[in-house]
C-alpha positions as CSV (number, residue, x, y, z in Angstrom):
1,X,80.8,114.9,50.6
2,X,79.4,117.1,53.3
3,X,79.7,115.7,56.8
4,X,76.5,115.2,58.7
5,X,76.5,116.4,62.3
6,X,74.0,115.6,65.0
7,X,73.8,119.3,65.9
8,X,72.5,121.0,69.0
9,X,68.9,121.4,68.0
10,X,66.4,119.0,69.4
11,X,62.6,118.6,69.1
12,X,60.6,119.3,72.3
13,X,56.9,119.0,73.2
14,X,55.1,121.8,75.1
15,X,52.1,120.9,77.2
16,X,49.5,123.2,78.9
17,X,49.9,123.4,82.6
18,X,46.5,125.1,83.4
19,X,44.5,122.5,81.4
20,X,46.3,119.7,83.1
21,X,45.3,121.1,86.6
22,X,41.6,121.4,85.7
23,X,41.2,117.8,84.8
24,X,39.2,118.5,81.7
25,X,39.4,115.9,78.9
26,X,42.0,116.4,76.1
27,X,45.3,118.2,76.1
28,X,46.9,121.1,74.4
29,X,50.3,120.3,73.1
30,X,52.7,122.0,70.7
31,X,55.9,120.6,69.0
32,X,58.8,122.9,68.5
33,X,62.6,123.0,68.5
34,X,65.2,124.4,70.8
35,X,69.0,124.7,70.9
36,X,70.1,122.6,73.9
37,X,73.4,124.4,74.1
38,X,71.9,127.8,74.5
39,X,68.9,126.8,76.6
40,X,69.7,123.7,78.7
41,X,66.7,124.4,81.1
42,X,63.1,123.5,80.4
43,X,61.3,126.0,78.2
44,X,58.1,127.9,79.2
45,X,56.1,129.7,76.6
46,X,52.6,131.3,76.4
47,X,50.7,129.6,73.7
48,X,47.0,129.5,72.7
49,X,44.9,126.6,74.2
50,X,42.0,126.0,71.7
51,X,40.1,123.9,74.3
52,X,40.1,126.6,77.0
53,X,40.0,129.4,74.3
54,X,42.7,131.5,75.9
55,X,46.5,132.0,76.1
56,X,48.1,129.8,78.8
57,X,51.6,128.8,79.9
58,X,52.9,125.7,78.2
59,X,55.9,123.9,79.7
60,X,58.4,121.5,78.1
61,X,57.7,117.8,78.9
62,X,60.1,114.9,78.3
């Protein structure tokens, strides 16, 4: 039988920082994965925010 390992990949949630600062209702969130061994720091990616209709910086939240 194959041994199941926990692995280094973990699921993270990215949330829009610009939308949060404006105080508008709703949030833009994305779910993705990262390798915690290669990237121990929090991730920042530019993703599309459908509410604001533009590309914004999304940061990893806990």
